[in-house]
C-alpha positions in Angstrom: 105.6 101.7 33.0 103.4 101.4 29.9 99.6 100.9 30.3 97.2 99.0 28.2 95.7 102.3 26.9 99.1 103.2 25.5 99.4 100.0 23.9 95.9 100.2 22.3 96.9 103.8 21.0 100.0 102.5 19.3 98.1 99.8 17.5 97.4 100.7 13.8 94.1 98.9 14.0 92.3 99.2 17.5 89.0 97.8 16.2 87.6 94.8 18.0 86.2 92.1 15.7 83.5 89.8 17.0 81.0 87.1 16.2 77.9 85.9 17.9 77.7 82.5 19.6 75.4 81.0 16.9 77.7 81.9 14.1 79.6 79.0 12.5 83.4 78.4 13.0 83.7 78.8 9.1 82.3 82.4 9.3 84.6 83.2 12.2 87.7 81.8 10.3 86.8 83.9 7.2 86.7 86.9 9.3 90.0 86.2 11.0 91.6 85.6 7.7 90.2 88.6 6.1 91.3 90.9 8.9 94.7 89.1 9.5 94.0 88.4 13.3 94.3 85.4 15.5 91.3 85.6 17.8 87.8 87.0 17.9 85.6 88.2 20.7 82.3 86.2 21.0 79.7 88.7 22.1 76.0 88.4 22.6 73.5 90.8 21.0 74.0 93.3 23.8 77.8 93.3 23.4 78.4 91.2 26.5 81.3 88.7 26.5 80.2 85.2 26.0 83.8 83.9 25.1 86.8 84.3 22.9 87.7 82.2 19.8 91.3 81.8 18.8 93.5 79.9 16.3 94.4 77.6 19.2 90.7 76.8 19.8 90.3 75.9 16.1 93.3 73.6 16.1 92.3 71.8 19.4 88.6 71.8 19.5 87.8 71.6 15.8 90.4 69.9 13.8 91.6 67.3 16.3 87.9 66.6 17.4 86.8 66.1 13.8 84.1 68.8 13.9 82.8 70.5 10.8 83.7 74.2 10.5 80.6 74.8 8.3 77.9 73.8 10.7 79.4 73.9 14.1 78.5 77.0 16.1 81.2 79.0 17.8 79.5 78.5 21.1 80.5 74.8 21.1 84.3 75.6 20.8 85.0 79.0 22.2 86.9 79.6 25.4 84.3 80.5 27.9 86.6 81.5 30.8 87.8 84.8 29.4 90.6 86.7 31.2 90.6 90.4 30.6 92.5 93.5 31.5 91.6 97.2 31.9 93.0 100.3 30.3 95.1 101.2 33.4 96.8 97.8 33.7 100.4 97.7 33.0 102.1 95.7 30.2 103.9 93.8 33.0 100.5 92.9 34.5 99.2 91.6 31.0 102.4 89.5 30.5 101.8 88.0 34.0 98.3 87.1 33.2 99.1 85.6 29.7 102.0 83.7 31.1 100.1 82.3 34.1 97.0 81.3 32.0 99.0 80.3 28.9 96.9 82.7 26.7 98.0 84.8 23.7 95.1 87.3 23.6 93.5 89.7 26.3 90.3 91.6 25.7 90.4 95.2 27.3 87.3 96.1 29.2 86.2 99.7 30.1 82.9 100.5 31.8 81.8 96.9 31.1 82.3 97.1 27.3 85.1 95.5 25.3 87.2 98.4 24.0 90.2 96.5 22.6 92.0 93.3 22.2 95.8 92.9 22.8 97.9 90.1 21.8 101.3 88.8 23.1 102.9 90.3 20.0 101.5 93.8 20.9 103.2 93.5 24.3 106.5 92.1 22.9 106.6 95.0 20.3 105.9 97.6 23.1 108.6 96.1 25.4 111.2 96.1 22.5 110.4 99.7 21.6 110.7 100.7 25.4 114.1 98.8 25.6 115.3 100.5 22.5 114.5 103.9 24.0 116.3 103.1 27.2 119.4 101.9 25.3 119.3 105.2 23.3 119.1 107.1 26.6 122.0 105.2 28.2 124.2 105.8 25.0 123.3 109.5 25.1 124.3 109.6 28.8 127.4 107.7 28.4 128.7 109.5 25.4 127.3 113.0 26.3 125.9 113.3 22.8 122.4 114.3 22.0 120.5 111.7 20.0 118.0 113.2 17.7 
């Protein structure tokens, strides 16, 4: 069973990008576009979680509500009820949380600090790699050949 810690190690970019609650939606969108990510943590000045801002928040709470990205603070549209996981949680547990709550991103918290952010894509990639490994092992067992 794969843990969140293992998923984070396999990510090419494990840095957590964040904004502060008073920053504008536009500044958050620019950061997301620049880094090629779909969500940002919203942290206060001490690094405590205030919320999370995702592409879904933008679509539903900005565009559909007619808000201006240039002068609306993130605090008005971020998701405040943040679900999170710990390094020792399994990928199965993460998938269950994401499915039950219909979310695509989970912050990873260790000792009270955000140490990572995993997406549904990270989990699917990990599951696919694990399945490929299992298939190779079964093929090796069935054929009696060593896979290198």
